[in-house]
PDB file of N, CA, C and O in Angstrom, chain B, residues numbered from 101:
ATOM      1  N   MET B 101     -40.802 142.386   0.662  1.00  0.00           N
ATOM      2  CA  MET B 101     -39.686 141.582   0.185  1.00  0.00           C
ATOM      3  C   MET B 101     -39.626 141.713  -1.326  1.00  0.00           C
ATOM      4  O   MET B 101     -40.613 141.448  -2.013  1.00  0.00           O
ATOM      5  N   ASN B 102     -38.499 142.110  -1.839  1.00  0.00           N
ATOM      6  CA  ASN B 102     -38.333 142.321  -3.266  1.00  0.00           C
ATOM      7  C   ASN B 102     -37.382 141.275  -3.827  1.00  0.00           C
ATOM      8  O   ASN B 102     -36.214 141.225  -3.444  1.00  0.00           O
ATOM      9  N   LEU B 103     -37.869 140.454  -4.719  1.00  0.00           N
ATOM     10  CA  LEU B 103     -37.060 139.387  -5.297  1.00  0.00           C
ATOM     11  C   LEU B 103     -36.936 139.589  -6.801  1.00  0.00           C
ATOM     12  O   LEU B 103     -37.631 138.933  -7.577  1.00  0.00           O
ATOM     13  N   ILE B 104     -36.084 140.463  -7.200  1.00  0.00           N
ATOM     14  CA  ILE B 104     -35.876 140.695  -8.622  1.00  0.00           C
ATOM     15  C   ILE B 104     -34.869 139.668  -9.130  1.00  0.00           C
ATOM     16  O   ILE B 104     -33.720 139.632  -8.691  1.00  0.00           O
ATOM     17  N   GLY B 105     -35.320 138.842 -10.053  1.00  0.00           N
ATOM     18  CA  GLY B 105     -34.439 137.828 -10.631  1.00  0.00           C
ATOM     19  C   GLY B 105     -34.197 136.635  -9.738  1.00  0.00           C
ATOM     20  O   GLY B 105     -33.436 135.738 -10.100  1.00  0.00           O
ATOM     21  N   GLY B 106     -34.821 136.604  -8.592  1.00  0.00           N
ATOM     22  CA  GLY B 106     -34.626 135.490  -7.669  1.00  0.00           C
ATOM     23  C   GLY B 106     -35.572 134.344  -7.977  1.00  0.00           C
ATOM     24  O   GLY B 106     -36.613 134.526  -8.608  1.00  0.00           O
ATOM     25  N   VAL B 107     -35.194 133.175  -7.524  1.00  0.00           N
ATOM     26  CA  VAL B 107     -36.032 131.998  -7.725  1.00  0.00           C
ATOM     27  C   VAL B 107     -36.353 131.412  -6.362  1.00  0.00           C
ATOM     28  O   VAL B 107     -35.463 131.116  -5.565  1.00  0.00           O
ATOM     29  N   LEU B 108     -37.622 131.255  -6.117  1.00  0.00           N
ATOM     30  CA  LEU B 108     -38.044 130.596  -4.890  1.00  0.00           C
ATOM     31  C   LEU B 108     -38.327 129.144  -5.233  1.00  0.00           C
ATOM     32  O   LEU B 108     -39.012 128.857  -6.214  1.00  0.00           O
ATOM     33  N   SER B 109     -37.812 128.247  -4.445  1.00  0.00           N
ATOM     34  CA  SER B 109     -38.062 126.837  -4.711  1.00  0.00           C
ATOM     35  C   SER B 109     -38.956 126.266  -3.629  1.00  0.00           C
ATOM     36  O   SER B 109     -38.958 126.736  -2.492  1.00  0.00           O
ATOM     37  N   TYR B 110     -39.706 125.261  -3.993  1.00  0.00           N
ATOM     38  CA  TYR B 110     -40.581 124.576  -3.062  1.00  0.00           C
ATOM     39  C   TYR B 110     -39.727 123.635  -2.239  1.00  0.00           C
ATOM     40  O   TYR B 110     -38.947 122.874  -2.811  1.00  0.00           O
ATOM     41  N   PRO B 111     -39.839 123.655  -0.929  1.00  0.00           N
ATOM     42  CA  PRO B 111     -38.998 122.785  -0.090  1.00  0.00           C
ATOM     43  C   PRO B 111     -39.172 121.311  -0.483  1.00  0.00           C
ATOM     44  O   PRO B 111     -40.296 120.819  -0.575  1.00  0.00           O
ATOM     45  N   SER B 112     -38.074 120.625  -0.708  1.00  0.00           N
ATOM     46  CA  SER B 112     -38.142 119.242  -1.174  1.00  0.00           C
ATOM     47  C   SER B 112     -38.829 118.332  -0.166  1.00  0.00           C
ATOM     48  O   SER B 112     -39.495 117.376  -0.563  1.00  0.00           O
ATOM     49  N   ILE B 113     -38.684 118.604   1.133  1.00  0.00           N
ATOM     50  CA  ILE B 113     -39.341 117.768   2.137  1.00  0.00           C
ATOM     51  C   ILE B 113     -40.854 117.861   1.980  1.00  0.00           C
ATOM     52  O   ILE B 113     -41.552 116.860   2.139  1.00  0.00           O
ATOM     53  N   LYS B 114     -41.362 119.034   1.674  1.00  0.00           N
ATOM     54  CA  LYS B 114     -42.800 119.230   1.477  1.00  0.00           C
ATOM     55  C   LYS B 114     -43.269 118.477   0.227  1.00  0.00           C
ATOM     56  O   LYS B 114     -44.335 117.861   0.233  1.00  0.00           O
ATOM     57  N   LEU B 115     -42.481 118.527  -0.827  1.00  0.00           N
ATOM     58  CA  LEU B 115     -42.819 117.809  -2.054  1.00  0.00           C
ATOM     59  C   LEU B 115     -42.890 116.307  -1.786  1.00  0.00           C
ATOM     60  O   LEU B 115     -43.829 115.643  -2.227  1.00  0.00           O
ATOM     61  N   TYR B 116     -41.913 115.771  -1.075  1.00  0.00           N
ATOM     62  CA  TYR B 116     -41.923 114.343  -0.731  1.00  0.00           C
ATOM     63  C   TYR B 116     -43.161 113.983   0.091  1.00  0.00           C
ATOM     64  O   TYR B 116     -43.777 112.942  -0.137  1.00  0.00           O
ATOM     65  N   GLU B 117     -43.525 114.835   1.040  1.00  0.00           N
ATOM     66  CA  GLU B 117     -44.704 114.578   1.863  1.00  0.00           C
ATOM     67  C   GLU B 117     -45.973 114.540   1.017  1.00  0.00           C
ATOM     68  O   GLU B 117     -46.811 113.653   1.185  1.00  0.00           O
ATOM     69  N   GLU B 118     -46.111 115.497   0.116  1.00  0.00           N
ATOM     70  CA  GLU B 118     -47.293 115.544  -0.741  1.00  0.00           C
ATOM     71  C   GLU B 118     -47.358 114.323  -1.653  1.00  0.00           C
ATOM     72  O   GLU B 118     -48.414 113.708  -1.802  1.00  0.00           O
ATOM     73  N   VAL B 119     -46.231 113.977  -2.260  1.00  0.00           N
ATOM     74  CA  VAL B 119     -46.192 112.826  -3.160  1.00  0.00           C
ATOM     75  C   VAL B 119     -46.526 111.546  -2.403  1.00  0.00           C
ATOM     76  O   VAL B 119     -47.315 110.732  -2.883  1.00  0.00           O
ATOM     77  N   ALA B 120     -45.942 111.364  -1.242  1.00  0.00           N
ATOM     78  CA  ALA B 120     -46.200 110.166  -0.444  1.00  0.00           C
ATOM     79  C   ALA B 120     -47.664 110.085  -0.032  1.00  0.00           C
ATOM     80  O   ALA B 120     -48.261 109.009  -0.068  1.00  0.00           O
ATOM     81  N   PHE B 121     -48.239 111.205   0.356  1.00  0.00           N
ATOM     82  CA  PHE B 121     -49.621 111.261   0.800  1.00  0.00           C
ATOM     83  C   PHE B 121     -50.571 110.861  -0.325  1.00  0.00           C
ATOM     84  O   PHE B 121     -51.469 110.043  -0.123  1.00  0.00           O
ATOM     85  N   ILE B 122     -50.375 111.438  -1.506  1.00  0.00           N
ATOM     86  CA  ILE B 122     -51.229 111.127  -2.653  1.00  0.00           C
ATOM     87  C   ILE B 122     -51.014 109.687  -3.109  1.00  0.00           C
ATOM     88  O   ILE B 122     -51.975 108.970  -3.385  1.00  0.00           O
ATOM     89  N   ALA B 123     -49.763 109.270  -3.187  1.00  0.00           N
ATOM     90  CA  ALA B 123     -49.466 107.903  -3.629  1.00  0.00           C
ATOM     91  C   ALA B 123     -50.070 106.876  -2.681  1.00  0.00           C
ATOM     92  O   ALA B 123     -50.607 105.861  -3.125  1.00  0.00           O
ATOM     93  N   TYR B 124     -49.988 107.130  -1.394  1.00  0.00           N
ATOM     94  CA  TYR B 124     -50.524 106.205  -0.396  1.00  0.00           C
ATOM     95  C   TYR B 124     -52.038 106.050  -0.543  1.00  0.00           C
ATOM     96  O   TYR B 124     -52.563 104.938  -0.492  1.00  0.00           O
ATOM     97  N   HIS B 125     -52.723 107.156  -0.725  1.00  0.00           N
ATOM     98  CA  HIS B 125     -54.182 107.119  -0.747  1.00  0.00           C
ATOM     99  C   HIS B 125     -54.778 106.761  -2.108  1.00  0.00           C
ATOM    100  O   HIS B 125     -55.815 106.102  -2.176  1.00  0.00           O
ATOM    101  N   PHE B 126     -54.133 107.189  -3.183  1.00  0.00           N
ATOM    102  CA  PHE B 126     -54.698 106.955  -4.519  1.00  0.00           C
ATOM    103  C   PHE B 126     -53.940 105.909  -5.314  1.00  0.00           C
ATOM    104  O   PHE B 126     -54.396 105.482  -6.375  1.00  0.00           O
ATOM    105  N   HIS B 127     -52.788 105.494  -4.811  1.00  0.00           N
ATOM    106  CA  HIS B 127     -51.961 104.502  -5.503  1.00  0.00           C
ATOM    107  C   HIS B 127     -51.521 104.973  -6.896  1.00  0.00           C
ATOM    108  O   HIS B 127     -51.352 104.172  -7.815  1.00  0.00           O
ATOM    109  N   TRP B 128     -51.342 106.278  -7.025  1.00  0.00           N
ATOM    110  CA  TRP B 128     -50.843 106.833  -8.277  1.00  0.00           C
ATOM    111  C   TRP B 128     -49.332 106.661  -8.320  1.00  0.00           C
ATOM    112  O   TRP B 128     -48.684 106.582  -7.277  1.00  0.00           O
ATOM    113  N   THR B 129     -48.779 106.604  -9.502  1.00  0.00           N
ATOM    114  CA  THR B 129     -47.330 106.477  -9.646  1.00  0.00           C
ATOM    115  C   THR B 129     -46.654 107.820  -9.389  1.00  0.00           C
ATOM    116  O   THR B 129     -47.277 108.880  -9.464  1.00  0.00           O
ATOM    117  N   LEU B 130     -45.382 107.742  -9.090  1.00  0.00           N
ATOM    118  CA  LEU B 130     -44.588 108.959  -8.897  1.00  0.00           C
ATOM    119  C   LEU B 130     -44.667 109.848 -10.132  1.00  0.00           C
ATOM    120  O   LEU B 130     -44.839 111.062 -10.023  1.00  0.00           O
ATOM    121  N   GLU B 131     -44.542 109.243 -11.291  1.00  0.00           N
ATOM    122  CA  GLU B 131     -44.567 110.010 -12.539  1.00  0.00           C
ATOM    123  C   GLU B 131     -45.895 110.747 -12.705  1.00  0.00           C
ATOM    124  O   GLU B 131     -45.917 111.909 -13.111  1.00  0.00           O
ATOM    125  N   ASN B 132     -47.000 110.070 -12.391  1.00  0.00           N
ATOM    126  CA  ASN B 132     -48.304 110.718 -12.517  1.00  0.00           C
ATOM    127  C   ASN B 132     -48.449 111.881 -11.548  1.00  0.00           C
ATOM    128  O   ASN B 132     -48.979 112.932 -11.909  1.00  0.00           O
ATOM    129  N   ILE B 133     -47.990 111.699 -10.343  1.00  0.00           N
ATOM    130  CA  ILE B 133     -48.115 112.762  -9.333  1.00  0.00           C
ATOM    131  C   ILE B 133     -47.240 113.952  -9.696  1.00  0.00           C
ATOM    132  O   ILE B 133     -47.651 115.101  -9.536  1.00  0.00           O
ATOM    133  N   LEU B 134     -46.041 113.682 -10.181  1.00  0.00           N
ATOM    134  CA  LEU B 134     -45.135 114.778 -10.511  1.00  0.00           C
ATOM    135  C   LEU B 134     -45.548 115.545 -11.759  1.00  0.00           C
ATOM    136  O   LEU B 134     -45.024 116.630 -12.012  1.00  0.00           O
ATOM    137  N   THR B 135     -46.483 115.002 -12.550  1.00  0.00           N
ATOM    138  CA  THR B 135     -46.979 115.763 -13.702  1.00  0.00           C
ATOM    139  C   THR B 135     -47.997 116.817 -13.277  1.00  0.00           C
ATOM    140  O   THR B 135     -48.306 117.728 -14.044  1.00  0.00           O
ATOM    141  N   LEU B 136     -48.520 116.695 -12.054  1.00  0.00           N
ATOM    142  CA  LEU B 136     -49.454 117.692 -11.541  1.00  0.00           C
ATOM    143  C   LEU B 136     -48.703 118.977 -11.252  1.00  0.00           C
ATOM    144  O   LEU B 136     -47.569 118.939 -10.774  1.00  0.00           O
ATOM    145  N   ASP B 137     -49.322 120.116 -11.537  1.00  0.00           N
ATOM    146  CA  ASP B 137     -48.663 121.351 -11.132  1.00  0.00           C
ATOM    147  C   ASP B 137     -48.862 121.538  -9.628  1.00  0.00           C
ATOM    148  O   ASP B 137     -49.674 120.857  -9.001  1.00  0.00           O
ATOM    149  N   HIS B 138     -48.122 122.451  -9.085  1.00  0.00           N
ATOM    150  CA  HIS B 138     -48.076 122.651  -7.634  1.00  0.00           C
ATOM    151  C   HIS B 138     -49.468 122.840  -7.031  1.00  0.00           C
ATOM    152  O   HIS B 138     -49.819 122.178  -6.054  1.00  0.00           O
ATOM    153  N   SER B 139     -50.256 123.737  -7.611  1.00  0.00           N
ATOM    154  CA  SER B 139     -51.568 124.026  -7.029  1.00  0.00           C
ATOM    155  C   SER B 139     -52.513 122.838  -7.143  1.00  0.00           C
ATOM    156  O   SER B 139     -53.320 122.608  -6.243  1.00  0.00           O
ATOM    157  N   GLU B 140     -52.428 122.077  -8.233  1.00  0.00           N
ATOM    158  CA  GLU B 140     -53.285 120.907  -8.379  1.00  0.00           C
ATOM    159  C   GLU B 140     -52.904 119.813  -7.380  1.00  0.00           C
ATOM    160  O   GLU B 140     -53.774 119.151  -6.813  1.00  0.00           O
ATOM    161  N   ARG B 141     -51.600 119.629  -7.169  1.00  0.00           N
ATOM    162  CA  ARG B 141     -51.130 118.641  -6.194  1.00  0.00           C
ATOM    163  C   ARG B 141     -51.591 119.017  -4.789  1.00  0.00           C
ATOM    164  O   ARG B 141     -52.028 118.159  -4.022  1.00  0.00           O
ATOM    165  N   GLN B 142     -51.493 120.286  -4.461  1.00  0.00           N
ATOM    166  CA  GLN B 142     -51.940 120.730  -3.146  1.00  0.00           C
ATOM    167  C   GLN B 142     -53.448 120.569  -2.990  1.00  0.00           C
ATOM    168  O   GLN B 142     -53.931 120.274  -1.897  1.00  0.00           O
ATOM    169  N   ARG B 143     -54.183 120.757  -4.062  1.00  0.00           N
ATOM    170  CA  ARG B 143     -55.638 120.574  -4.009  1.00  0.00           C
ATOM    171  C   ARG B 143     -55.985 119.121  -3.703  1.00  0.00           C
ATOM    172  O   ARG B 143     -56.883 118.855  -2.904  1.00  0.00           O
ATOM    173  N   TRP B 144     -55.272 118.166  -4.339  1.00  0.00           N
ATOM    174  CA  TRP B 144     -55.524 116.749  -4.061  1.00  0.00           C
ATOM    175  C   TRP B 144     -55.198 116.411  -2.613  1.00  0.00           C
ATOM    176  O   TRP B 144     -55.929 115.659  -1.970  1.00  0.00           O
ATOM    177  N   VAL B 145     -54.105 116.961  -2.099  1.00  0.00           N
ATOM    178  CA  VAL B 145     -53.735 116.731  -0.699  1.00  0.00           C
ATOM    179  C   VAL B 145     -54.848 117.241   0.219  1.00  0.00           C
ATOM    180  O   VAL B 145     -55.222 116.570   1.180  1.00  0.00           O
ATOM    181  N   LYS B 146     -55.367 118.412  -0.077  1.00  0.00           N
ATOM    182  CA  LYS B 146     -56.446 118.990   0.732  1.00  0.00           C
ATOM    183  C   LYS B 146     -57.699 118.120   0.678  1.00  0.00           C
ATOM    184  O   LYS B 146     -58.329 117.872   1.706  1.00  0.00           O
ATOM    185  N   GLU B 147     -58.058 117.663  -0.505  1.00  0.00           N
ATOM    186  CA  GLU B 147     -59.261 116.837  -0.652  1.00  0.00           C
ATOM    187  C   GLU B 147     -59.116 115.494   0.062  1.00  0.00           C
ATOM    188  O   GLU B 147     -60.055 115.032   0.709  1.00  0.00           O
ATOM    189  N   ILE B 148     -57.958 114.874  -0.051  1.00  0.00           N
ATOM    190  CA  ILE B 148     -57.719 113.610   0.650  1.00  0.00           C
ATOM    191  C   ILE B 148     -57.805 113.842   2.156  1.00  0.00           C
ATOM    192  O   ILE B 148     -58.375 113.027   2.882  1.00  0.00           O
ATOM    193  N   GLY B 149     -57.242 114.949   2.623  1.00  0.00           N
ATOM    194  CA  GLY B 149     -57.296 115.283   4.042  1.00  0.00           C
ATOM    195  C   GLY B 149     -58.730 115.426   4.530  1.00  0.00           C
ATOM    196  O   GLY B 149     -59.060 114.973   5.626  1.00  0.00           O
ATOM    197  N   LYS B 150     -59.590 116.055   3.721  1.00  0.00           N
ATOM    198  CA  LYS B 150     -60.991 116.203   4.103  1.00  0.00           C
ATOM    199  C   LYS B 150     -61.686 114.846   4.174  1.00  0.00           C
ATOM    200  O   LYS B 150     -62.489 114.609   5.077  1.00  0.00           O
ATOM    201  N   ILE B 151     -61.385 113.956   3.231  1.00  0.00           N
ATOM    202  CA  ILE B 151     -61.956 112.614   3.260  1.00  0.00           C
ATOM    203  C   ILE B 151     -61.519 111.883   4.534  1.00  0.00           C
ATOM    204  O   ILE B 151     -62.335 111.252   5.206  1.00  0.00           O
ATOM    205  N   ASN B 152     -60.240 111.975   4.853  1.00  0.00           N
ATOM    206  CA  ASN B 152     -59.720 111.316   6.057  1.00  0.00           C
ATOM    207  C   ASN B 152     -60.391 111.831   7.312  1.00  0.00           C
ATOM    208  O   ASN B 152     -60.704 111.054   8.214  1.00  0.00           O
ATOM    209  N   GLN B 153     -60.618 113.141   7.381  1.00  0.00           N
ATOM    210  CA  GLN B 153     -61.261 113.713   8.560  1.00  0.00           C
ATOM    211  C   GLN B 153     -62.695 113.210   8.706  1.00  0.00           C
ATOM    212  O   GLN B 153     -63.143 112.943   9.821  1.00  0.00           O
ATOM    213  N   LYS B 154     -63.407 113.080   7.612  1.00  0.00           N
ATOM    214  CA  LYS B 154     -64.789 112.590   7.650  1.00  0.00           C
ATOM    215  C   LYS B 154     -64.837 111.155   8.169  1.00  0.00           C
ATOM    216  O   LYS B 154     -65.768 110.783   8.883  1.00  0.00           O
ATOM    217  N   HIS B 155     -63.850 110.360   7.819  1.00  0.00           N
ATOM    218  CA  HIS B 155     -63.834 108.961   8.213  1.00  0.00           C
ATOM    219  C   HIS B 155     -63.373 108.760   9.662  1.00  0.00           C
ATOM    220  O   HIS B 155     -63.597 107.694  10.234  1.00  0.00           O
ATOM    221  N   GLN B 156     -62.741 109.758  10.253  1.00  0.00           N
ATOM    222  CA  GLN B 156     -62.285 109.656  11.633  1.00  0.00           C
ATOM    223  C   GLN B 156     -63.380 110.000  12.628  1.00  0.00           C
ATOM    224  O   GLN B 156     -63.267 109.657  13.805  1.00  0.00           O
ATOM    225  N   THR B 157     -64.427 110.663  12.187  1.00  0.00           N
ATOM    226  CA  THR B 157     -65.489 111.064  13.118  1.00  0.00           C
ATOM    227  C   THR B 157     -66.593 110.036  13.163  1.00  0.00           C
ATOM    228  O   THR B 157     -67.568 110.209  13.894  1.00  0.00           O
TER     229      THR B 157
END
């Protein structure tokens, strides 16, 4: 796939899910969460998910 000059955007539904997930678990503000770059936000989602899995077993 060749995307010369194209812009790929992150699906807004996914962004809302990530923000809601982090806000719910860490009680961070929307502004604080949105200052995270994409990879850092995804890392927090992954870490929270691992914590949740440990607590379910």
